[in-house]
N, C-alpha and C positions, 0 to 999 in steps of 0.2 A: 727525327731532333736524337741527334746521339751521344753518347757518356762526354763527349770529349766540347760539343758546344752548348751543354748544357748550361742556364743560371745556377750558380751555385747556392743548396740547399738555404734554406730561411726557415727562421721561428716563427711560429702559431701560437700566440700565448691563449690558453683559456682558461675565462675567470675560475675565482674556488665559487662555490657556490653561493657564499655568503658576501657580499660583494657592499656590506653597511661601513659602518664605522671608520676608521680610517683606511679602510681599502682604495680612495682615491687615488692618493695621497702615494700608497703600495705600488701604484699602476702608472702614476707620475716620475715615479724614483726607477720601475720596468723599462721603459720607452726613454727615456731620459739617457739610459745608459749606454744604449744600443739599437740602430738599427733592428726592428720585429716588421715584419709582413703585415700582420693580422692578429688580431684578438676577437676571442669568440666572446659575447656574452653569453655565459650557461648558468642560470638560478631554475629553481624547481618550484611550482605549487602557488606562484603568488597572481593575484590580479594584474591584470592588463596595467590599471594604472601606476599600481604600486611597480610593477618592474618597468615600466617608464621612467617612475620617477630617477629609479636604482642605477639605470642605464644612460641618463641625459648627461649625467658630468662625465662620464667615463667614457661617451661616445665625442666627448670636446675634447676631451684628452688625446685620446685616438689623433682626433683630424691636427693637433697640434702637432703631434709628430708626424703623419703621412702614414700612419697605420691603419688598416682597413678594419670597421669594424662593423664585426659579423654577429647576427644575433642564432642561437643553441633554439630550433626546433618549432618557432613560433613565425609564422609569415605574415600574420595579423599585426605583431608586435613591430617586425620589420619596416612597413608598412610605415605604419604610423611615428617611426624614429626616424625615414627616410633613412636607413641603416645602408652599409653597403653592401650585405648579402645575409642570405640564411642557409643555415647549414641544417640539413634533412636525416635524421634518423630512417630508420626503416618504413618505421610505420608513422613517420610524418608528413607526408602528401607526398603531389605530384612534383617532380621537378620542373614537368610543363606547366601547373598551374600555378608553382612558384613565380615563373617567370613572366606570364601573364599578367600578377598580380605586382611584382616588382619592378617589371620594367627591365628592357635589354640591358644594360648596365649591372645589371645585379650579379653577385656573387654566388654562383649555387654550386654547395658544396654536398654531397650524400654520402654517410655511412658505407661502407660494403663489406665490412668485418674482412673475413679472410676468402671471399668468395671472387672468384675471375669473371663469373655470370652476372654477379649482382653490380661490378664496375661496371662491366661493357653495356648492360643495362642502362646505369646512369649517365655515360657517354651520351649512348642514344637518344638520353630523354633529354638532351640539355643542358646536363651538367656543368659547370667551369672547374671542378676536380673532385676525385674520389679518393675517398680516406679509408687505408684498411687500420685494420688492429683488434683486436690489444697484442702488441707484442711482446708485453714484459708485463710481469706482475701490477697492477695499481691497486690504490685505496680510492679513487677518483670517484669510480663506480662499479656494480658488480661486471666481474667480466663473464661475459656467456660464449663470446666467440675470440679463438686466439689465431692469428696470422704469424706465417712467417716469414724471415725477410727476404726470402727471394721471391716473393708475389709482387715485389718490388721493381726488383730484377728484368722480371716477365715484362710487367705493365710498361717499365720503361724502355724497352726493347721493342714493343708494339707500337703505342700507343702516343699521339705528344700532350695529349689531356694532364694535365699535372696529378701527381698523387700526394696524399700527406700520411704520414706516420702518427700510430695514435697509440696510448695505451702504455701507461709507465716510464717513460721517456726519462733518463737524465743527461747530465755532462756524462756520465759516465758509460750509457753505453747508447748515445744518440748516434756517435760516427759511427756504427754499424747500418746503421737503417739510412745516414745519409749516404754511404760509401754503395749501398744496395742499390737506390736508385731513389729515396724520398726526395722530393720536391721541396715537401714542410714539413717540417716538427712539430707535431701538436703537443703542449707542454702545458701542464697547470698543477700538479705537486713538486714536480722537479725543478720549478720556478718558484712557487710561492711559500715552500718548504722548506727551500735551502738554506741550509745552518748561516751561513753570512747574510745572507739579502737577501732581495730578487733581483735587484742592479747586478749582483756580484754574479749570481745565476746567468743574466741576459750580457755579461761580459765574456762569463767564460762558454755559450755557446756560441758566440759571436765570433772568438777564437777557434772554437771546433769546426765551425763550417767553414772557416774560412780557409780550413785544409794545414 
């Protein structure tokens, strides 16, 4: 796949850790503002039943807007919800096992940090996309690995498997990563903490990624 015939870079939203309260309304606002390719449900330290209870209204909102609903780290929860896929960290299981459990249609993504080797391994294991990062400082999680935009360009020139850029991405710096070769920009705080609100942020990203 060459740079000329690539599908334009798309937005991949990641939830804040707190998805209770008015968050469903905020998600609706964001997804109604402009197309969003995927939404990742990312919560920590909850029993599966509690996580599922929080996930279900968000999953319905995503379905209404044709946004893929991806569960972070938890294959069992993804199976229980009938989610569109799962995103695995390096310590969250084998993509092959996730595929066996979730089926052929599931979207399986793998965190590869800044490693070409890990990304190629993920591709060989049947991942549907690889995620590189963090590219910029972020408060969403502790940054143990950093990536350079050059890895996106390298990946894009070598493989057809989509790549996701993650880590501190905002409307001010995302254009660099899209230009470098990211197929998706994974954004959390850059949308949910945007001063003018999530809808305004999603509209800004739409304009940015349209070129």
